[in-house]
Structures are given as structure tokens and as C-alpha cells.
N, C-alpha and C positions, 0 to 999 in steps of 0.2 A: 174277652176275659169273663169267665163266670165267677159268681160269688165264691169266695174262699181261695182265690188266686189261681183257679184252674183255668187252663186255656185249652179249648177243644180243637184239635186239628184232625185231618184225615190223612192217613198214610196209604199210598198206592204203591204196590209192588210193581216193577217193571214187567213187561210181557216176556214171552218165550223168546229165546235166543237160538234155539236149536242145539245147544250145547248141553251135554250130560255129565257134568263134573262140577266140583267146587270152583267157580269162576273167580270168586273173590274180586280183586281189583284188576282183572284182565278186562280190557275195554271192548267188549263184544257189542256188535250191532244187534238190533232186533230182527227176528225173522218176520216174514209177511204175517205169519200167525200172531206173533207178539204184537205187531201194529194193530191187527184186527181185534185182539183181546183188549187192549188198552182202549181203543175207540169205543168199544162196546161198554166197557166198564164205566166211563165217564158220561155216557149218554144221558142227558136229563138232569145231571148233577150241576150244582152251582158253587162256584168259589170266587173269592175276591182277589186272590193272589196265589202264585205257585212258587214253591221252592223245591229244587231238584238236586239230586246227586249229580256231580259233573261227569260221571261215566255215561258214555253215549247210550247205553241201553235204557237209561232214564231220561237224560237231558234231551235227546233228539225228540222223543214224544212230548216232553215238557215244553220245548220250544213250539212244536206244532200246535198244542193245545192253547198256550199263551197267545200265540199270534191269532189263531182262529177266534178266540174269544176276547181279544184285546185286553189281556190281564198282565199285571206286572209279573216278571219272572226273575228269580235269582238262583244262580247255581252256587252250591255250597259243597266243596270236596269233602268236608267232614261227614257228609251223609252217605259217602261210599261204603260199599260192603266190607266185611271183615276181610283181612288179609290172611289167607290160609297157608302162608309160607310155602314149604316144599310140596304140599298137597294141591296148591293152586293149579288148576288146569288138568289134574290127574283125574281120570274116570273113577268114580267112587267104587265101582266093581274091583278096579285094579288095587285101589287102597285097601279094600276089604280082603282081597286075596293075599296081598303082600304084607300088609301091616294091620290085620284084622283086630288084634288085641288093642293096638294103639287107637284105632278108629272107635272101638266100643268104649274105651276109657274116655275119649273126647266127647262122645255123645252123652255119656253118663255124668262127666264133670269137666265141661270145657275150660273152666278156670284153672283147675289143677293139671290138666292133661291137654294142653294146646297141641296142634300139629307142629312138627319140627320147623323152627324158624318163623312161626306165625306171630302175628300181632298179639299182645296180651289183651285179655278180656277187660282189664282195667283201662287201657288206652282206648279200646273200642267203645267201652261204656262212656268214657270221659268225653271223647270227641262227639259222639252222638248226643249226649246230654247237653254239651255246650252249644251245639248246633240248634237244638230245640229251644233251649233258653233264649238264644238270640232271635229265633223265629216269634217266640212268645212276646218278647220285648218290643220287636219292630212291628207286629202285625195286630196290636190290640184291636179287639172288636171286629176283626176280619175273619172270614171263612177261608182257612188256609189248606191247600193241598200240598202234600210233601211226597214227591216221587222219589222212591228209595229201593231198597233191596230186601230180600227174604230174611237174611240173618239180621239186618238192622232192625226190621220190624219185630222179629221175634225177641231180640234183646230188649228193645223199648217196651214191648208188652210184658216181659218178665219184670222189668223195673217198676212199671206202673201197677201191675197186678200183684206185686210182691211175691214173685215166684222165683225158685231156684233156676239158675242158668241151665241146669240139668234137664229142666222141663222144655227147653228150646226146641229140641228135636220133635216133641209131640205137638208143637203149636202149628196148626195147619195155616200156610200162607202160600196159596196157589198163585200162579202168575196172574198179574192184572187184578189182584184182590184188594179191596179197600178195607181199611181198619180204623175205626174211630179211636182216638187216643185222648183221654183227658190228661193233660200235662201240667204238672204243678212245678212251675219254674222256680229254680233256686233264687232267681232275682226277686220273685214275689213272695216267697215263703220264709 
């Protein structure tokens, strides 16, 4: 924990799965490329513990890394990706062709215009925030790696950077990218 109640964590997006659609909470495995991306991303980096989304595209690599480095690992389902409702698993090109106006509205304002049947952004924000609050409370003075998803990283960055959720689509979060995040836990603030 840094002065002022800030807790520094590193977020790691899962590697490539070979899928080209809103995967959301579908439980895809990593592709060989995804495994290679993640192994390269963590080379030479040091952490004291790992917390991961329970979806296999995150959890499988987190287990491998924790075992190889003999680090404690905790899986947390609250770190799962956003649930895209009826768009989950649909190719983005198909959504653009069939529901282009709805897709544009979602990208511009995901809070007001979520996909049909999707998780609310309030629920998404609340579960991610609660997970990070728990991580901060349990891992004081430790270097923590959180393995999670692109949408989760974008939402958390919007929260910390005080950006509109409409900015999410413009935040670059490539596969296997690391993102430092100074988290001010609700528990400490």
C-alpha cells in the first residue's frame, strides 16, 4: 500500500484465443499464440502473488505461472469479462451488419445502451471494484498480478483515470498487455 491509501497492482490481459467476437463469459481456451504471448509478457517480471479470473483463458496461464514461480494463486469469478448478453459469441462484423446503430450507441455510451440482455455496467463496475478492494485488503505490501480481460481492464482504467465509459473503446488493451493500476480501495479511503 502506498501513502494515501493507494494500492499498486498490475493487470494482465489474457492472451489470444483465436476467437474474433465479443467472447464475454464464454469459457475459451488460449491458442498456442496466446500462451506464447503471455509467457513473453511476464518474462523478467516479479510478483508476490497472483489473482485471476476463473475463466480458463486467464486461469490456465495463472496456474502455470504460479506453479512455476511457487506463488500463491487465488481465482476470483468477479474478475470475469463483461457479459455481452445476446451479442456474446457473435462476430463483431455480424453485429455491425445486422445491428450497426445499436453497436455504435453501445460504443459511444455503454451505460445507456448495453447489448440486449447484457450485464448492466453498474453490476460490472461493482463486482470488479469489490474484487480489487478485496485484493488490496488481503495483499498489503505485496506486488500483485491480476490476470483478467480486456473489458475489465478498460472499465477499471476508466474508473481510476476518471474517464467516461464511452472512452473504453479507445483504450488500447492488446492481448497479453500489462497495465499498472493505482487502486484506491473503498476499505482504506
